[in-house]
N, C-alpha and C positions, 0 to 999 in steps of 0.2 A: 841270646843263649850264652854268648861268651861272658856276659856280665854275671849271669847266674852261676856259671862254672867257676869263675874267679871268686865270687862270693863264697861258694861252697868250699873252695880250696882254702880261703882265709879262715873260715870257721873251723875246718878240720885242723889246720895248723895251730890255731889258738887252743883248741881242745887238747891237742897233743902237748903243747907247751904247759898247759895247766896240769895234765896228767904226769908229765916228767918232773915238773916242779914240785910235786907233792913228795917225791922220794928224795929230794935233795935236802941236805942238812943246811942250816943257816950259815955254817962256816964257809960253804961254797960261795954264797953271795957276799960274805964279808971279804973274801979274798979277791973277788972280781969287781969290786966297786971302782968306778973311775972318778967319781966326784969326791975329792977329799977336802975341798974348801967350800965355804958358804957361797962364794962368788960363782964357782962352778955349778953349784946346785941351782942358784937363782937363774943363771944363764940357761941351764937345761930345762927348767920348768917354764921359763919365758918362751923359749923356742918351741917346746912341745905345745904350749897354749896357742902360739901364733900359727903353727902348722895345723892344729885341729880346727881353729877358727877359719883359716884359709881354705881347708878342704870342705868344711861345711858350707861356706859361701860359694865355693866353686860348684859343688854338687847342687846347691839350690839354684844357681844361675843356669846350670846345665839342664836341670829337670824342668824348670818353669820358663 
């Protein structure tokens, strides 16, 4: 039950972010970017990929 509640909370938060993001102008995101270099972008994408793969493997091992 706790997992279902947490999943529902995540979905509601994602929908809220999507809804709020529609009203924001592109200049908001241009002023709030943190990756100004190509190296920073590559590090960010690499870490995001590693985290997503790690979570997928962890969930697979936990479920099976």
